[in-house]
Every structure is written in C-alpha cells, then in structure tokens.
C-alpha positions as CSV (number, residue, x, y, z in Angstrom):
1,M,0.0,0.0,0.0
2,K,1.4,3.4,-0.9
3,Q,1.9,6.2,1.5
4,I,0.1,9.6,1.8
5,I,2.6,12.4,1.9
6,Y,1.4,15.8,3.1
7,Y,4.0,18.1,1.4
8,V,3.1,21.6,2.3
9,A,4.4,25.1,2.9
10,S,4.1,26.3,6.5
11,S,5.0,29.3,8.5
12,L,6.9,29.0,11.8
13,D,3.6,29.3,13.7
14,G,1.9,26.5,11.7
15,Y,-0.1,28.3,9.1
16,I,-0.3,27.2,5.4
17,A,-1.8,30.5,4.3
18,G,-2.4,33.8,5.9
19,E,-5.7,35.7,6.1
20,N,-7.8,35.4,2.9
21,D,-5.6,32.6,1.6
22,D,-2.6,35.0,1.4
23,I,0.7,33.1,0.5
24,S,2.7,36.1,-0.5
25,Q,4.9,35.9,2.6
26,F,6.1,32.4,1.7
27,I,9.3,31.9,-0.3
28,L,8.0,31.3,-3.9
29,Q,11.4,31.0,-5.7
30,G,14.8,29.6,-4.9
31,E,16.5,26.3,-3.9
32,G,13.9,25.0,-1.5
33,V,11.1,25.6,-4.1
34,E,13.2,24.0,-6.8
35,K,13.7,20.9,-4.5
36,Y,9.9,20.8,-3.9
37,K,9.3,20.9,-7.7
38,S,11.7,18.2,-8.4
39,D,10.2,16.0,-5.6
40,L,6.8,16.4,-7.2
41,R,8.1,14.4,-10.2
42,N,8.0,11.3,-8.0
43,F,4.2,11.4,-7.7
44,K,1.5,10.2,-10.1
45,T,-1.4,10.8,-7.8
46,V,-2.5,13.9,-5.9
47,I,-5.3,14.3,-3.5
48,M,-6.9,17.5,-2.1
49,G,-9.8,19.2,-0.7
50,R,-12.2,21.4,-2.6
51,K,-10.8,24.7,-1.2
52,T,-7.3,23.8,-2.3
53,Y,-8.5,22.9,-5.8
54,E,-10.5,26.2,-6.0
55,F,-7.5,28.1,-4.7
56,G,-5.8,27.3,-8.0
57,F,-8.4,29.1,-9.9
58,Q,-7.0,32.5,-9.0
59,Y,-3.7,31.5,-10.6
60,G,-5.2,30.4,-13.9
61,L,-6.3,26.9,-13.2
62,E,-9.5,26.2,-15.2
63,P,-12.2,24.3,-13.3
64,G,-12.2,20.6,-14.4
65,K,-8.4,20.8,-15.4
66,P,-5.6,19.1,-13.6
67,A,-3.5,21.3,-11.2
68,Y,-0.6,19.0,-11.9
69,P,-0.5,17.8,-15.4
70,N,1.3,14.5,-14.9
71,M,-0.8,13.3,-12.0
72,E,-4.2,11.7,-11.5
73,H,-6.3,14.0,-9.4
74,Y,-8.8,13.1,-6.6
75,I,-10.6,16.2,-5.2
76,F,-12.6,15.4,-2.1
77,S,-15.8,17.4,-1.6
78,N,-19.4,16.8,-0.7
79,S,-20.4,19.9,-2.6
80,L,-18.1,20.6,-5.6
81,K,-19.8,20.3,-9.0
82,I,-17.9,20.8,-12.2
83,D,-18.9,19.9,-15.7
84,N,-16.4,18.8,-18.3
85,L,-13.8,17.2,-16.1
86,S,-10.5,16.2,-17.7
87,K,-10.0,12.5,-17.7
88,S,-7.3,12.9,-15.0
89,V,-9.6,14.8,-12.6
90,N,-12.0,12.9,-10.3
91,I,-14.3,14.5,-7.7
92,E,-15.0,12.2,-4.9
93,K,-17.3,12.4,-1.9
94,I,-15.4,12.6,1.4
95,S,-14.9,8.9,2.4
96,I,-12.1,7.0,4.2
97,D,-13.0,3.9,2.0
98,K,-12.1,5.9,-1.1
99,V,-8.9,7.2,0.4
100,K,-7.9,3.6,1.3
101,E,-8.8,2.4,-2.3
102,I,-6.6,5.1,-3.7
103,K,-3.7,4.1,-1.4
104,Q,-4.3,0.5,-2.5
105,N,-4.3,1.2,-6.2
106,A,-1.8,4.0,-6.6
107,E,1.4,3.4,-8.6
108,T,3.5,5.8,-6.4
109,D,3.2,7.4,-3.1
110,I,0.4,9.9,-3.0
111,Y,0.8,13.7,-2.8
112,L,-1.5,15.4,-0.4
113,C,-1.6,18.9,-1.6
114,G,-3.9,20.3,1.1
115,G,-5.6,22.0,2.4
116,G,-5.7,22.3,6.2
117,Q,-9.2,21.1,6.8
118,F,-8.8,18.1,4.5
119,A,-5.5,17.2,6.1
120,G,-6.9,17.5,9.5
121,W,-9.7,15.1,8.7
122,L,-7.1,12.7,7.2
123,L,-5.0,13.0,10.4
124,E,-8.1,12.3,12.5
125,N,-8.5,9.1,10.5
126,N,-4.8,8.2,10.8
127,M,-4.3,8.3,6.9
128,I,-1.2,10.6,6.7
129,D,2.0,8.5,6.6
130,Q,4.6,11.2,6.0
131,L,4.8,15.0,6.6
132,K,7.1,17.1,4.5
133,L,7.0,20.7,5.8
134,K,8.4,23.4,3.6
135,L,9.2,25.6,6.7
136,N,9.3,29.2,5.8
137,P,11.0,31.7,8.2
138,V,7.9,33.8,8.7
139,I,5.2,34.2,11.3
140,L,1.8,34.8,9.9
141,G,-0.2,35.1,13.2
142,S,-3.5,33.9,11.7
143,G,-4.9,32.2,8.6
144,T,-5.3,28.5,7.6
145,K,-3.8,26.1,10.0
146,L,-1.7,23.1,8.9
147,F,-4.3,20.7,10.1
148,G,-7.3,23.0,10.1
149,S,-9.4,22.8,13.1
150,S,-8.4,19.2,14.1
151,T,-7.4,18.7,17.7
152,T,-6.0,15.2,17.1
153,K,-2.8,14.4,18.8
154,A,-0.1,12.4,17.0
155,K,3.7,11.6,17.4
156,W,6.0,12.0,14.4
157,E,9.6,11.1,14.0
158,V,12.0,13.4,12.1
159,K,13.9,11.6,9.3
160,E,15.4,14.3,7.4
161,I,16.1,18.2,7.6
162,E,17.2,20.0,4.4
163,S,18.3,23.6,4.8
164,F,18.5,26.1,1.9
165,S,20.2,29.4,1.5
166,D,16.9,31.2,1.1
167,G,16.0,30.4,4.6
168,M,13.5,27.6,3.9
169,Q,14.0,24.1,5.4
170,I,12.2,21.0,4.3
171,L,11.5,18.8,7.3
172,T,10.5,15.2,6.7
173,Y,8.6,13.4,9.4
174,Y,7.2,9.9,9.5
175,S,4.0,9.0,11.5
176,Q,4.8,6.8,14.6
C-alpha cells in the first residue's frame, strides 16, 4: 500500500496560508522551491480538498483541469460540482474507504496537496503517513492552520532536515 505524503508550505507558527488565503509571505522561488518541484516528479497521484483545488483558480487553473499535469487528481468534496472534467480529474465524496482504495491502487506514493481542513480530517483518521514541511522563516499570526481545526494528537519522527540558503527548510517526518 502506498503512503500519503502531506507536502506543504508552513509558517513557523503552523499556518499554510495567511488571512484570505494569502501566501505572499512564503518563499516562492529559490533552492527550496526547486527541490519541492523536483520532488513532485515522484508522484503520479494527488489528493486535495475542494478549497485547495478552487484556490488554484485565482492562478489560472481552469475548473475541471488538472493542477498538476502528470498526476491523477482526486478532489474530495461533498459539494463541488464541475462539468467537463479532464479524464485525470476525479471529484469524490469525502470517504475513508475511497482514500484507502486510492492508497491500495496508486502506482506511487500519494501527494496530499492540502488543504488544512482536509489534512486535519485525514490526520483524525490516521491516514497521513509522512509529513514534508516546507518551513518558511515567517510568522503569519493567523490564517489557515496546517491541520485546520483538528485537535488530534499524533507523534511524528523526524527523518530528514534539508536547509536552503533562502532560509527555507524541508523537514521530513514519519508517523509513529
């Protein structure tokens, strides 16, 4: 069974976006971002929540199109409705059984793109196997939390720390 890897940018205080989904304080270019882009080539499947998929619309993503051209997409939502989906884009009702099915059938580990609420739900259901934090040297103070409103407690073991000259670190943790 393949692993779900939550690979996400975070502030020092645990936010994946500021107020109104603002990501302008995050490092958007440089060595750390290039490492992240390179790592994405290892995935053939991406899962995300509705809000994360819709977030891409403001950056030119067309509804129904894939956010990552070379990946099979599963957008989890009980309310999203889009006509004319590309054949690599699937909208799924929120279901642990569906997540398990994807883990069972995926060719590679699975990229959990976000967002916080969806990741929190997966955490509550013990479905996240690995956490890769693109830790940005900023404090946002408010916004979207790494695991949304989840209050689930979990232990993680650090496996790797990569530091970049732009101040970003990529921290890799495994679920215990």
